[in-house]
N, C-alpha and C positions, 0 to 999 in steps of 0.2 A: 309328905308326898306332893309333887307338883301336879295338881289336877285342875288348876284354874289359871287363867291369865287375866291380868287387869290392864285395861286400856285407858290412856289419859293423854291429853294435849296440854303440856306445860306452858307453852307459849303460842297462843292462837295467832294464826297468820292474818294480816290485814289486807291481803289481796282479795279481789272480787272473783269468785268462782265463775260467774257468768261471763267474765272477760277472757277465760281460758279457751284455748283451742280444743275442741271436743276430741276425745280419744275413746278407745274401746271401753275402758273402765271408769272414765271420768273426764278430766281435762288436763292440758299441759300448761304448766306455769312457766312463763318466760323468765320470771324473776329468779327462781331457784333452779331453772332448767330441768324439771323432772315432772313426771305424771302425778297428779293428785287424784286419788281414787275416791269416787263418790259412794259412800257406804249408806247414805240416808235411806235407801230402799232395800237394803240387805236384811236378811233374817239373822237372828242371833247365831244359829248354827253355821250359816255361811261365813259370818265374821269370825267365829271361833276357828273354823277350818282354815281360813285364810291366814290368820296370825299363828296358827300352830306350826306352819312352815317357817323355819328359822330364816329363810331367805327374804321373808316379807317383813322382818322386824324393823327395817329402816324404811318405813313407808310414810308418805304424806297423804292425809285423807280428810274428807269432809264428813262430819257426823252430826246427827241430832244429839243434843246434850244427854238424853236418856240412854244413848247407845254407848257412852263412855263409862263403862262399868266392868264388872268381872264376868267372865264367861267360863263355863265348865268345858274342859277339853273333851271332844268327841271320843267315845270309847272305841278302841281298835278291836274289831271282832276277828275270831279265828276264821281264816279264809276257807280252810278245809271243812270246818263245821258248817259254814255258810253254804258251801257248795253242795254238801250232802243234804242239808235242809232244803235247799232250792230245788234239787232234783226230786226229793220226796214230795214237796208241795206241788211241783209241776205234774207229777204222775197222778196225785190225788185229784187235782183240778181237772186233768185230762179225763179221768174215769167219771168224775162227777158231771162233767159237761155233757158227755155222750149219754149218760143215764137220764139226765134231765131232758136232753133232746128227744129221746125215745118216748118219754112219758108225757111231755107237754108240747109237742110240736104244733098241734092244732091251736092251743091257747096262745102260743107265742105269736103265731101269724096274725090272729085276731087282735092281740094287744098291740103289736107293732103297727098295724094299719091305723088303729085308734090313736096311738101316740103321735104318728106322723100328722094325722089330720089336726090334732090339737096344737101341735107345734107350729103349724102353718097358719093358724088363726091370728090375724093381726090384732094388736092391742093398742089402744090409745092410752098414753101415759100423761097424767096430770100430777100436780103436787105443789108442795111448799118447802122452801129451804130456809132453815133457821140457824142462828148461832147458839153457843152454849147457854146463853141467857134466855133463849126462846124468842129472840127478836129476829125479824125477817132480814134476809141478806139479798138486797137488790143487785141486779147485774151479775149474779152467779152464773158462770158458764156451765152448760150442760151439753155434753157431746157424746154421740154414739161412738164407742171405742173402735178405733181402726178406721174412722171416717172423718170427714169434715162437716158432717150433718149435725146441727145442734141448735140451741136457742139460749136465751138468758132469762132470768127471773125478772119480774116487774118490780115496782117500787115496794109492794107488799110481800115480796119473796115468792110470788106464785108463778107458775109456768105451765105451759102445755107443749109437749114435744111435737114438732111439726110433722113427723112421720109416724105412722103406726108401726109397732115393732113386734117381733115374734119372741116367744119364750127363749130364754138363753141369751138374748141380746144384753149387752153391758153398757150402762150409762156411767159416764165419768163426770162428777160434780167437782168444780174447782173455783176457788175464790182467793184473791191475793191475801196472804198472811194466814191462811187456814190450810189444814191438811186435806188434800184431795180425797175423795171417797168414790169407790166404784160400787154400783149396785146392779145385780143381775135381775133381769125381768123374769119373774115367776108368776104363775097364775093357777093356783091349785083349784080354784072355783070356776075356771073357764069364763072369766068375765071379759067383756069387750072394752072396758075402761078400768084402769087401775089408778088410784090416788096414792101418792107417796108423800110421806112426811120425812124430810131428810134434815139431819142436824150435822153441821160441820164444826169441827173442833179447832181451836186455836193451835196452830203449828208450834212445835217445840223450836227453840232458837237453834241455829246452826253454828257449830264450831269447826274451824279448819286449821290444819297445821301438822307438824311432825308428830306421829303417834308414839307415845312411850309405852312399850310393852313390857310388863312385869309379870313373872310367873309367881303365883301365890302358893305358899306351903300351907297344907292343912293337916293338922295333927289327927292321928287315929284314935286318940283318947276321947272318951265320952264324958 
């Protein structure tokens, strides 16, 4: 039974992805005159769905080495059954919602006001950025996601973010040769200052080239 696909790059490309003209899914290679899809940030399920389509078998892509492996094909579900289940769940959710509204309307109002007040409380973010061996990473970039507001770590890997942040804000930590990390600001204890200890991992090496897609047969015998 063909229930898996195996991905491999037999002959890695020597072109530099950073030199390609940006496209919707990656970059355009002038050497082979085709788009090279950047899969490095895709989830396993997204990759499996992409290559399950036969039209995508002749694809050039950029991958982390750990992504060149076998993927289980997503199971096709019965559309009629899904529709009936969705309608049933929607009705149940509808009834549960109005029941809860009638019983807890006063509590919801109080809790909502309290939550909004807590979310609006500004928080000072400090911390230290280390590598896998526990050594400080100086000049690590720390940026508030979606903005150009940020800072860098000092020689000892320490930092203090220049702006106070609200709960739910996302900080992006990046350092050349290391895998970037996103951290969401949470404050369960309602503190005015949070100290973060952040560890960045060595990034996996990147391979680029024409993807060899092979369907894997799996026996039903145990």
